[in-house]
C-alpha positions in Angstrom: 33.5 22.4 -66.8 33.6 19.6 -64.4 36.5 19.9 -62.1 38.2 16.9 -60.7 38.5 18.4 -57.1 40.2 16.5 -54.5 40.3 17.9 -51.0 41.4 17.2 -47.5 41.6 18.9 -44.2 44.9 19.4 -42.5 45.5 21.3 -39.4 48.9 22.5 -38.4 49.8 24.6 -35.5 52.9 26.6 -36.4 53.9 29.8 -34.7 50.4 30.1 -33.1 48.7 29.8 -36.5 46.1 27.2 -37.3 45.8 26.5 -41.0 43.0 24.8 -42.9 44.2 23.5 -46.2 42.2 22.5 -49.3 43.9 20.7 -52.2 42.7 20.8 -55.9 44.0 19.0 -59.0 42.8 21.9 -61.1 44.4 25.3 -60.5 42.0 27.0 -62.9 39.6 27.5 -60.0 40.9 31.1 -59.9 41.5 33.4 -57.0 39.3 33.3 -53.9 37.3 36.4 -53.1 37.2 35.5 -49.4 39.5 37.9 -47.4 42.6 36.3 -46.1 42.1 33.2 -48.3 44.6 32.5 -51.1 46.1 29.9 -53.3 49.5 28.7 -52.4 51.2 25.9 -54.4 47.9 24.6 -55.7 46.3 24.7 -52.2 43.6 27.0 -50.8 44.7 28.2 -47.4 42.2 29.4 -44.8 43.8 31.1 -41.8 42.1 30.7 -38.4 42.6 33.2 -35.6 44.8 32.1 -32.7 43.4 32.2 -29.1 43.3 35.7 -27.7 45.9 36.0 -24.9 43.8 38.7 -23.3 40.6 36.5 -23.2 39.5 35.5 -19.7 37.5 32.5 -18.7 33.8 33.1 -18.0 32.4 33.4 -14.5 31.1 30.4 -12.5 27.4 30.1 -13.2 24.8 31.1 -10.5 22.0 28.6 -10.3 18.4 29.0 -9.1 17.7 27.1 -5.9 16.6 23.5 -6.1 12.8 22.9 -5.7 11.6 21.7 -2.4 10.1 18.6 -3.9 11.0 16.5 -6.9 8.4 14.0 -8.2 7.5 11.7 -11.1 5.1 14.0 -12.8 7.4 16.9 -13.5 10.7 17.2 -15.4 13.8 17.8 -13.3 15.5 21.0 -14.5 18.3 23.4 -13.4 18.1 27.1 -14.3 21.1 29.4 -14.7 20.2 32.9 -13.3 23.6 34.7 -13.4 26.0 36.4 -13.2 25.2 39.2 -15.6 27.4 39.5 -17.6 28.3 35.8 -17.7 31.8 36.6 -19.1 34.4 39.3 -18.0 35.0 40.1 -21.6 31.4 40.1 -22.6 31.9 37.1 -24.8 28.9 34.9 -25.5 28.8 31.7 -23.3 27.1 28.4 -23.3 26.6 26.0 -20.4 27.7 22.4 -20.2 25.7 20.1 -17.9 26.7 16.9 -16.3 24.2 14.9 -14.2 24.9 12.5 -11.3 22.5 10.3 -9.4 22.5 8.5 -6.1 20.1 5.5 -5.7 19.6 2.9 -3.0 21.9 0.7 -5.1 24.9 3.1 -5.4 26.2 2.6 -1.9 25.4 6.2 -0.8 27.5 7.8 -3.6 26.6 10.0 -6.5 27.6 8.4 -9.8 27.4 9.8 -13.4 24.0 9.0 -14.6 25.2 6.9 -17.5 26.8 4.5 -15.0 23.5 3.9 -13.3 20.9 4.2 -16.1 21.1 3.7 -19.9 21.2 7.4 -20.7 23.6 10.3 -20.4 21.9 13.7 -19.9 23.8 16.8 -21.1 21.0 19.4 -21.1 19.4 21.4 -18.4 16.6 18.9 -17.7 16.1 15.2 -16.9 12.7 14.1 -18.3 10.2 12.8 -15.8 10.2 9.4 -17.5 13.8 8.9 -16.4 13.1 9.6 -12.7 12.6 6.9 -10.1 11.2 7.2 -6.5 14.1 7.4 -3.9 16.6 8.7 -6.4 18.7 11.8 -5.6 20.1 13.9 -8.4 22.9 16.4 -8.6 24.0 18.5 -11.5 27.4 20.2 -12.4 27.3 23.3 -14.6 30.2 25.1 -16.2 30.2 28.1 -18.5 32.1 27.9 -21.8 32.9 31.1 -23.9 33.4 31.3 -27.7 37.2 30.8 -27.2 36.5 27.4 -25.5 37.6 28.7 -22.1 35.6 27.3 -19.1 34.6 28.8 -15.8 37.3 28.0 -13.2 34.9 26.0 -11.0 31.6 24.3 -11.7 28.3 25.3 -10.1 26.9 22.3 -8.2 23.2 21.8 -7.3 21.7 18.9 -5.4 18.0 18.1 -5.5 15.8 16.5 -2.8 14.9 12.8 -3.0 12.4 11.9 -5.7 8.8 11.1 -4.5 5.8 9.9 -6.4 3.8 13.1 -6.4 4.7 16.4 -4.7 1.1 17.5 -4.7 0.2 14.5 -2.5 0.5 14.9 1.2 -0.9 11.7 2.8 -3.2 12.5 5.7 -5.4 10.4 8.0 -6.8 11.3 11.4 -5.3 9.7 14.5 -8.7 8.5 15.5 -12.2 8.4 14.1 -15.5 8.8 16.0 -19.0 7.5 15.1 -21.2 9.5 12.8 -18.3 11.7 11.7 -16.8 12.0 8.2 -13.1 12.5 7.3 -11.3 13.6 4.1 -8.2 11.3 4.0 -5.4 11.4 1.4 -3.5 8.2 0.7 -0.6 7.2 -1.5 0.8 3.7 -2.0 1.3 2.9 1.7 -0.1 1.2 4.8 -2.0 3.2 7.4 -3.8 2.7 10.7 -6.4 4.7 12.5 -7.7 4.1 16.0 -11.5 3.7 16.7 -12.6 6.1 19.4 -15.3 5.0 21.8 -15.3 1.3 20.7 -15.9 -1.4 23.3 -16.0 -4.7 21.5 -18.3 -3.6 18.7 -17.2 -3.3 15.1 -17.4 0.0 13.3 -19.3 0.3 10.0 -17.4 2.5 7.5 -18.4 4.0 4.2 -15.6 5.1 1.9 -16.2 7.1 -1.2 -13.6 8.3 -3.8 -13.2 12.1 -3.6 -14.1 14.3 -0.7 -17.2 16.2 -2.1 -20.1 15.1 0.0 -20.3 14.7 3.0 -16.7 15.7 3.5 -17.2 19.2 1.8 -13.7 19.3 0.1 -14.1 19.2 -3.7 -10.5 20.3 -4.5 -8.7 17.0 -4.2 -8.1 14.2 -6.8 -10.3 11.2 -6.0 -8.5 8.0 -5.1 -9.0 4.5 -6.6 -11.2 2.4 -4.3 -10.4 -0.7 -6.2 -6.8 -0.5 -4.9 -7.9 0.2 -1.3 -8.1 -2.7 1.2 -9.7 -2.0 4.6 -9.4 -4.3 7.6 -11.7 -3.4 10.5 -10.9 -4.3 14.1 -13.0 -3.2 17.1 -10.4 -0.7 18.2 -8.6 0.3 15.1 -8.8 0.2 11.2 -6.1 -0.8 8.7 -5.9 0.8 5.3 -3.7 -0.8 2.7 -3.6 1.4 -0.4 -1.6 0.5 -3.6 -2.8 3.2 -5.9 -1.5 6.7 -6.8 -2.2 9.8 -4.7 -5.9 10.3 -4.1 -8.4 11.4 -1.5 -11.4 9.5 -0.1 -14.3 10.6 2.1 -14.5 8.1 5.0 -17.7 8.1 7.1 -17.9 6.3 10.4 -21.6 5.3 10.1 -22.2 3.4 13.3 -21.1 0.6 15.5 -22.2 -2.9 14.3 -22.9 -5.1 17.3 -20.6 -8.1 16.9 -22.4 -10.4 14.6 -21.0 -13.6 16.1 -23.2 -14.8 18.9 -21.0 -17.9 19.4 -17.6 -19.1 18.5 -16.0 -22.3 20.0 -13.6 -25.1 19.2 -13.2 -28.6 20.6 -11.3 -31.7 19.9 -13.2 -34.7 18.6 -11.4 -37.8 17.6 -8.6 -36.8 15.2 -10.1 -33.4 14.4 -10.8 -30.0 15.9 -14.3 -28.9 15.2 -14.8 -25.1 15.1 -18.4 -23.8 15.3 -19.8 -20.3 15.1 -23.2 -18.6 14.6 -24.1 -15.2 13.4 -26.9 -13.0 14.7 -27.4 -11.3 11.3 -25.5 -11.0 8.0 -25.7 -8.2 5.4 -23.7 -8.0 2.2 -21.4 -10.7 3.5 -19.3 -12.9 1.2 -17.1 -15.3 3.2 -15.3 -16.2 6.5 -11.6 -16.6 6.9 -10.6 -19.0 9.7 -7.1 -18.7 11.2 -5.3 -20.7 13.9 -2.3 -20.3 16.1 -0.3 -23.3 17.5 1.3 -23.0 20.9 1.1 -19.2 20.9 2.9 -18.7 17.6 1.7 -16.5 14.7 -1.6 -16.9 12.9 -2.0 -18.9 9.7 -5.1 -19.3 7.6 -6.6 -22.8 7.6 -9.9 -22.4 5.9 -12.4 -20.3 3.9 -16.1 -20.7 4.5 -18.6 -19.1 2.1 -21.4 -17.1 3.7 -24.9 -18.5 3.6 -26.1 -15.1 2.4 -27.7 -12.0 3.9 -30.2 -12.8 6.6 -31.7 -10.8 9.5 -31.5 -13.9 11.8 -28.0 -15.1 10.7 -26.6 -18.6 10.1 -24.7 -21.3 11.8 -21.3 -22.7 10.5 -18.9 -25.5 11.3 -15.3 -26.2 10.1 -13.3 -29.4 10.8 -9.6 -28.9 11.1 -7.1 -31.8 11.1 -3.8 -30.5 12.7 -0.6 -32.5 12.3 0.6 -32.0 15.8 -1.0 -32.3 19.2 -0.9 -29.3 21.5 -2.6 -26.0 22.3 -4.4 -24.3 19.5 -6.3 -21.0 19.2 -8.7 -20.0 16.5 -10.0 -16.6 15.3 -12.4 -15.6 12.5 -12.6 -12.8 10.0 -15.5 -11.8 7.8 -15.1 -10.5 4.2 -17.8 -8.3 2.8 -18.9 -8.3 -0.8 -16.9 -5.0 -1.3 -13.7 -6.7 0.0 -13.7 -5.1 3.4 -12.3 -7.4 6.1 -13.6 -7.5 9.7 -11.5 -9.3 12.3 -13.8 -10.5 15.1 -12.4 -10.2 18.7 -13.5 -13.8 19.6 -10.8 -16.3 20.3 -11.5 -20.0 20.7 -8.9 -22.2 22.5 -8.6 -26.0 22.6 -6.0 -28.6 23.7 -5.8 -31.1 20.9 -5.0 -34.8 21.3 -5.5 -37.2 18.5 -8.1 -40.0 18.9 -9.3 -38.7 22.3 -12.7 -39.9 23.3 -13.3 -37.2 25.8 -13.7 -33.7 24.6 -10.5 -31.5 25.1 -12.4 -28.3 25.6 -15.7 -26.7 26.7 -18.1 -26.6 23.7 -21.7 -25.9 23.0 -23.0 -27.3 19.7 -25.6 -25.8 17.4 -29.0 -27.3 18.0 -30.4 -29.8 15.5 -32.6 -29.4 13.6 -32.7 -25.6 13.4 -35.2 -24.1 12.7 -37.3 -26.6 14.5 -40.9 -27.4 15.5 -41.5 -28.2 18.2 -38.5 -30.2 19.5 -34.8 -29.9 19.0 -31.6 -31.5 20.3 -28.8 -29.6 22.1 -25.3 -31.1 22.5 -22.6 -29.8 24.7 -19.2 -31.0 26.0 -17.3 -30.6 29.2 -13.6 -31.3 29.5 -13.9 -31.6 33.3 -16.7 -32.6 35.7 -18.3 -29.5 37.0 -21.5 -27.7 37.9 -23.4 -26.8 34.6 -26.5 -24.8 33.7 -28.2 -24.8 30.4 -30.9 -22.1 30.0 -33.3 -20.9 27.3 -33.9 -17.2 26.8 -36.4 -15.2 24.7 -35.0 -12.6 22.3 -35.9 -9.8 24.9 -33.7 -11.5 27.5 -36.4 -13.3 29.5 -35.5 -16.7 30.9 -38.1 -19.1 29.6 -36.8 -22.5 30.6 -33.9 -24.2 32.4 -32.9 -27.5 30.9 -29.9 -28.5 33.1 -28.8 -27.1 36.4 -26.5 -29.3 38.4 -23.3 -31.4 38.5 -22.2 -32.9 35.1 -19.5 -35.4 34.4 -16.8 -34.8 31.8 -17.7 -35.8 28.3 -20.4 -35.1 25.7 -24.0 -34.6 26.7 -27.3 -34.3 24.8 -30.6 -32.8 25.9 -33.9 -32.5 24.2 -35.8 -29.2 24.2 -39.6 -29.2 23.8 -41.0 -25.8 22.8 -44.7 -26.7 22.4 -45.8 -24.1 24.9 -43.7 -21.2 23.3 -44.6 -19.0 20.4 -42.6 -18.9 17.2 -39.5 -16.7 17.2 -35.8 -16.5 17.9 -34.5 -17.9 21.1 -31.1 -18.2 22.7 -29.6 -21.0 24.8 -26.8 -20.4 27.2 -24.4 -23.0 28.8 -22.4 -22.1 31.9 -19.8 -24.5 33.4 -17.2 -23.1 35.9 -15.8 -20.0 34.3 -16.9 -21.0 30.8 -19.9 -19.5 29.1 -21.3 -20.1 25.6 -24.4 -18.8 23.8 -26.1 -19.9 20.6 -29.2 -18.9 18.8 -32.1 -21.1 17.5 -35.4 -20.4 15.7 -38.8 -21.9 16.5 -41.1 -22.0 13.5 -44.7 -23.2 14.0 
């Protein structure tokens, strides 16, 4: 028989008795076999026990200590370790969790996590995917027994600030020495190391992911060299790493004698001409030229591509057209094909005046043609009249000829060099005027 059963729940608190009422339109359902349940006036009455006046609230939970480190690769959890028993009446208990977080944007205060992030955690753990570096978490835990009584006070636990990876402890040596290898650990930061024993020469470094050979430490996670930018100065090295925690084996192979054999700048008409020459180039990609106006900060003004690897180097020139007259300084950096940047210690200074006919600085130009056979032209400029000496040297340092040795007027001068009596090879020419000295390289090919 299909009963037309209508039901509803009604709860009434009368004389300490809570009653659950079911209503039926058909009284033929019979008598309930459930103890304490009866039909009254066409209703099923379920009596529910009243709270026990002798029941006591559970004890305040005892929590395990917070970990020393919290990171993005592990869930953040709290553990209840006591007391035992958890309830004075030995009633079963559950625990309620409420999480709070303090971030750089909360003004130094802990706020409920749902007010900061789009989630509300109410279990014992916060998943690692919900953690952020620099966050600080705190949890409140209360015990609740089966009579819905809570512990009188919550247990509070605060966690350390969240970092990217607890297993990563960045390490670099204070200084590096030639021929030695170092296992370094980096994590998304900027680092510097001093170069020990340098005296104007640039160090040559080899960096390998991991620390197996030659660093003899195979237990670390290799870093990502594609996210490591190295800038080399003669007395220190900068490391800019944007990747996750990782180790590298850094070997200081040798000192590379400064590749630049000349670097100068001078004012010509409305331009400043910057010239430089290299003694050799290996695995070189480009030059970065920077300038400073009136002693202010450096700004990049030009990029010059390398002429390619060469045991005897190349000569380069760049024409700058500043918008203001005044004092300028120039410096040069070299970028290798692996992205390593070397900042050369040379500084070229010049006083710039638009449309000036006389040179505004001391300058020695690259000879032309170069290579040559057997004659070439050398041009130089003097800002002031002074004694000047222009000398030719062989590659072993022997002086082979003096072209100029005497008083020279201010201005631009040109001299021819005839090398008929000399064998093929590399030669250097040196200009001295007052306290200024410049050296450039040339090649005689017969």
